[in-house]
N, C-alpha and C positions, 0 to 999 in steps of 0.2 A: 166783734170789733175788727176792723181791717187789719190784715197781717200780710207782710211781704214774704212770700214763700221762696222767691228767687229774685235775682236782680230785675227780671222782666215780667214776673208773675205776682199778682196780688189776690189774696182771698178776701172777698167781701162777705162778711157774715150778716145775713138777713134773717127775717122770720123772728121767731120767739125762742123760748127755751125748748130743748129737746123734749119730745120728738117733733116739735113744730118748727125747729130751726131749719133754715135752708141756706145754701151757699151759692153765691155767684163768683165769677172770677174775671180778672182783667189781665190781658197779656199785651205787651208793647213790643212789637218787632223792631222798633227803632233803638232798643236797648240791648247791648250785648249781654247774654245771660251769664257769661263767665266773668267779665270785667265790670259790668254795670255801667259802662260808658255808652253814651248815645252815639250811634254810628250814623253814617250817611244813609239816606233812604235806600233800601235794598230791594232787589227783585224778589217779590213775595210769591212767585209762581203765577197761578191763574188769577188775574185781577178781577175785581168786581165789575169794572168797565167791560171786560171781555164777556162777562155773563149777561150784559145788558143792564141798562139803568145807570144810576149814579154811583158815586163812590170812587175810590182810587185804589192803589195797591193795598191799602188797608193795614196800616201799622198797628193800630189800637183796636183790639177785639174784646168785646164783652161776651162772656159765656153765661147764659141764663140771667134772670133778673129778679128772682125772689118773689115774695108776696106783694100785693098792692099796699097792704098796711103791715109794716114791720116795726120791730122794736128800734131798729136803726134803719133809716131809709136808704134806698139805693143811691140817691143823690148825696147823702151824707158820707156814705162809704166811698163813693167815687172821689169826693173832695178830700177825704182823709188820705187817699192814695195819690193825690195831686192832680186829679183829672176832673173834668166836667162833661156832661152829656155831649156837648158840641165836639169834644175830642174823639168820640167813638166813631170808628170807620166801618164797623160791621158788628152785628149781634148774631151769635150762634145760639139757638135754642135747642136743648137736648130733646125736649118733648113738650107736649101741651098738657101741663098741669098747673093749677093756679099758683103753687109755690115756686114755680120756675118761670112763669110768663107774666104774672100779675104786675111786676114792677115796671113793665112797659107803659102802664097807665100813668106812671108818676114822673116820667121824663119824656122829653121830646128829642127824638133822634132823626137826623137827616142822613140815613145810611141804610143799606140793605139789612133785612132781618131774615135769617134762614131757619127753616123748620123742616123736619122730615116729611116727605111727600105724603105718607100714609096718615100722619097726624094732621096735615092740612086737609086731607079728605075727611077725616073725622071731624075736624073743626067746622068745615063748611057743609056738613051734612051729606057728603057724597059717599060716606061709608056707613052701612047699617050698624047700629049699636044694639046689642042684645038687652032687652028689658029685664031679663032674668039674671043678668050678670051685674054684680054690685058696682063695678067701675064703669061698665057701659051705661048703667042708669045714672051714675054721677055725671058722666060726660054729656049725657043728654041735657041735663040741667045746666052744667057749666058752660057749654058752648052757646046756649041761648042767652044766659044772663051775664056771662063774663067772656065775651069774644075778645080777640086781639084788637088793638086800636085800628080803626078803619083807615087811617091815613098813613100807615107804615108801608114800606116797600117790601112786602113779604115774598120770599122766594123759596121754592121747594128744593130739598136736598135728597139725593139718592145714594145708595151704597157705593163706596169707592170714589165719590166725587171729590175733587180738589177745590178748596176755597182758600185762596191765599196760600199760606204755608201749613194748612190743615188738611188732613185726609179724613173724610167722613165715613163712618161705619154704621150700617143699619143693624141695630141690636134689639129686635122686638122681644116682647114679653111683658115688660112693665107697661108699655104702651105699644100699639101696633107700629107707630112710626118713630120709636125711640132711636136717637142717633148718639153716637160717641164721636168726639173730635180729637184726633191726635195730632199734635204739632210737631213739625220737623225737628225742633230743638229738644224733644224728649219729654213733653208734657202731655198727659192724657186727661181729657175732661170727660168723665164717665157718667155724669148725670145721675140717674137712678138705676143704672145697670147694677151697681153695687153700692152699698153703704159702708161706712166705717162704724164699728161698735167695739168699745173696749180695746182699741189698738189693733183690731183685726178687720179684714174685709168680710162682708156677708152679703147675701142677696136680700132685697127688700122682702117684707112679709107678704103673704098671699093676699091679704085684704087690700093691698094698695097696688095690685098688679092684675093684668088681664090673664096671663098664661105663664105659670111658673115653670112649666116644662120648657117652653120656648125661651124663657129668660135664662134658665140654666144652660141651654144650648148656645145662647148668645154669648154668655161668659166664656164658655169653652172655645167657641169659634174666634172670639176676639183675642184670647190668649194665644191661640194657634196662628192666627193670620196677621196680627199687628206687628209693627216694627217695635224695637226695644224702646222703653221709656223709663225714666227715673221717677218723675213726678206724677202722682195719682191725685186728681182733683175730683172728689165725690160731691154729689149734690147734698148729702147729709153726713154729718160727722166730720172728723178731722182729716185733712189731706195727708198724704205720705210724700216726703221729699226725696226719698232714695229707694232704689231697688223696686220700683213700681211694677215693672213687668213680672218680676219674680213673685211678688205678692199676689198678682192676679193669677199667675199660673198655679200657685199653691191653692188658691180657692177653686180654680177650675178642676184641679186634681181631686178635690174633695167632693165634687158634685156628681 
């Protein structure tokens, strides 16, 4: 069920019961995170117009979209937060997996959709996928039968790129093109770089990832290189609303 994590951030609970539950998030830059008051349209950094194509400064951002078929639909969760698909100014996808991208099939968005450049290569068949690897075999099937909608404005993202008030970090391991997006107001959208389990951060299990060694390196690098943040928004499990960077550093120190 939708939950407001901060004045400007909402958790959209999609999927089914754990471990099949997945999270999407909505952040509205038009709302002051401290007061909850709607402010005048602000300079959000690099605009989507500057990157080419449509869009504007992009106050309302959706991060990930859940499964195509969920216990609670993406449209329902958006409505519970007081939004509809037409309000979305951009979509940030942390990676190409059906529980993070499938919801795009259920809504129509007239805005840019961002995905890591290496996952776009994977999705479009430009990257060889190992037949002997469990997830490579899965993605050979998934990209053929469950591609992203053909009519979206899909744009690639690389490490260090600025999108509005977000900084993108390439964090491979779970997927070759997995991205983390950290917002200037101290919110980190970590996708499947880490999961929450029993009140602690943990790495995903090996059966759902390409390369656990690279994943652990990505956790350590993000903890070292990223700016401070309080809010941790994971793709699976409960988010953390305070001391986010410290919690990520604690996990990195254990790896």
